[in-house]
Wavefront OBJ file of the C-alpha trace (Angstrom):
o trace
v 13.285 0.341 6.610
v 14.473 -0.281 2.600
v 11.958 -0.220 -0.318
v 12.685 -1.449 -3.729
v 12.390 1.003 -6.668
v 13.603 -0.363 -10.281
v 16.118 -3.010 -8.738
v 17.542 0.283 -6.562
v 17.320 -0.254 -3.001
v 16.016 3.012 -1.186
v 17.522 3.202 2.433
v 16.805 6.531 4.096
v 18.245 9.490 2.081
v 20.288 7.258 -0.392
v 19.668 4.587 -3.045
v 21.964 1.680 -3.894
v 22.080 -0.939 -6.171
v 24.343 -4.013 -6.979
v 26.532 -6.267 -10.005
v 28.276 -9.031 -9.057
v 31.222 -7.001 -9.554
v 30.232 -3.327 -8.366
v 28.064 -1.457 -5.525
v 26.449 1.799 -6.386
v 24.832 4.473 -3.701
v 23.447 7.325 -5.171
v 22.274 10.903 -2.830
v 20.054 13.242 -4.308
v 22.193 17.159 -3.415
v 21.907 20.411 -4.104
v 22.260 21.589 -6.947
v 24.535 23.921 -5.685
v 27.355 21.335 -4.583
v 30.633 20.524 -6.240
v 33.237 18.812 -6.187
v 35.585 20.658 -3.392
v 32.120 20.446 -1.634
v 32.493 16.039 -0.761
v 34.603 14.816 1.534
v 35.153 11.182 1.294
v 36.558 8.717 2.152
v 36.686 5.024 0.913
v 38.794 1.930 2.869
v 38.911 -1.650 1.660
v 36.344 -1.676 4.637
v 34.661 1.900 5.059
v 32.930 4.258 3.496
v 32.830 7.724 5.157
v 30.825 10.827 2.961
v 30.520 14.233 3.635
v 29.683 17.512 2.121
v 32.065 20.064 3.984
v 30.144 22.859 6.277
v 26.866 20.496 6.186
v 27.276 18.755 9.749
v 26.376 15.205 9.705
v 27.636 12.667 6.711
v 25.444 11.490 4.511
v 26.434 8.703 5.205
v 29.634 6.360 7.593
v 30.451 3.393 8.134
v 31.692 -0.135 7.873
v 30.939 -1.188 4.792
v 29.256 -5.133 4.275
v 31.976 -6.783 2.771
v 35.241 -5.628 1.814
v 35.818 -3.945 -1.648
v 38.949 -2.780 -3.789
v 39.517 0.281 -2.420
v 41.818 1.492 -4.673
v 39.467 1.267 -7.570
v 36.451 2.808 -5.849
v 35.444 6.199 -6.578
v 32.627 8.931 -6.276
v 31.203 11.802 -8.698
v 28.410 13.659 -9.728
v 26.227 13.824 -11.854
v 23.197 15.363 -12.927
v 20.158 14.415 -14.795
v 18.433 16.628 -17.656
v 16.157 17.865 -14.859
v 18.919 19.283 -13.379
v 18.471 16.746 -10.480
v 21.944 16.383 -9.103
v 22.931 13.019 -7.362
v 26.265 11.870 -5.456
v 27.051 8.733 -6.735
v 29.657 6.126 -5.339
v 30.989 3.380 -7.117
v 32.643 0.298 -4.804
v 34.149 -2.279 -6.823
v 33.766 -5.350 -5.069
v 36.295 -6.893 -4.265
v 34.497 -11.182 -4.217
v 32.857 -11.036 -7.172
v 30.138 -12.475 -6.807
v 29.294 -12.165 -3.680
v 25.203 -11.258 -2.646
v 25.482 -7.831 0.139
v 22.148 -7.481 1.765
v 22.773 -3.702 2.862
v 25.614 -1.109 1.592
v 26.489 -0.825 4.832
v 26.744 -2.680 8.030
v 23.640 -1.499 10.934
v 21.237 -0.229 7.816
v 18.246 -1.888 6.872
v 18.949 -5.489 5.064
v 17.235 -6.883 1.835
v 16.194 -9.622 3.657
v 11.881 -10.768 2.399
v 13.223 -13.360 0.031
v 10.887 -11.963 -3.366
v 12.832 -9.137 -2.747
v 16.218 -11.029 -3.192
v 15.247 -12.703 -6.041
v 14.231 -9.074 -8.060
v 17.015 -7.049 -6.481
v 19.366 -10.641 -8.556
v 17.216 -10.373 -11.166
v 18.149 -6.402 -11.967
v 21.400 -7.332 -11.480
v 21.885 -10.620 -14.097
v 20.504 -8.486 -16.881
v 23.467 -6.376 -17.097
v 25.344 -9.244 -17.732
v 26.487 -11.900 -20.282
v 25.410 -15.774 -20.486
v 27.711 -17.944 -19.022
v 28.404 -15.081 -16.125
v 24.653 -15.406 -15.518
v 24.408 -19.290 -15.294
v 27.848 -19.265 -12.468
v 25.644 -16.453 -10.670
v 22.317 -18.704 -10.805
v 24.610 -22.001 -9.755
v 25.361 -20.000 -6.405
v 22.409 -18.456 -6.515
v 20.483 -21.991 -5.902
v 22.986 -23.787 -4.544
l 1 2 3 4 5 6 7 8 9 10 11 12 13 14 15 16 17 18 19 20 21 22 23 24 25 26 27 28 29 30 31 32 33 34 35 36 37 38 39 40 41 42 43 44 45 46 47 48 49 50 51 52 53 54 55 56 57 58 59 60 61 62 63 64 65 66 67 68 69 70 71 72 73 74 75 76 77 78 79 80 81 82 83 84 85 86 87 88 89 90 91 92 93 94 95 96 97 98 99 100 101 102 103 104 105 106 107 108 109 110 111 112 113 114 115 116 117 118 119 120 121 122 123 124 125 126 127 128 129 130 131 132 133 134 135 136 137 138 139 140
């Protein structure tokens, strides 16, 4: 099951979002986690993200579509409330592809209203010419 929140889809323990060129996954982690505690394997078709000595991976599976692994990365971000997030940024291989889920087998965006909301949020951040192309593809 997923939940929409300001363009982000909440799926279990992570939230994800997409633009035309990238997919972002965000995991709320404890403040005691540092980069040396993270084990992340990103390939063109899969993602495995673990916190060392914590058992099961945060996420492990085949990606919805192909990515450019060499241009994808992860980082730890902290907000003003001192909450820590592990954020994975995946660069889409097919820049205009719409992903229904981040990981194959995880809940997909299916209802038309949620797809429209997700697309509208993604389209806000792009220039007018690219937005026109994306709108034409969406309506094709």
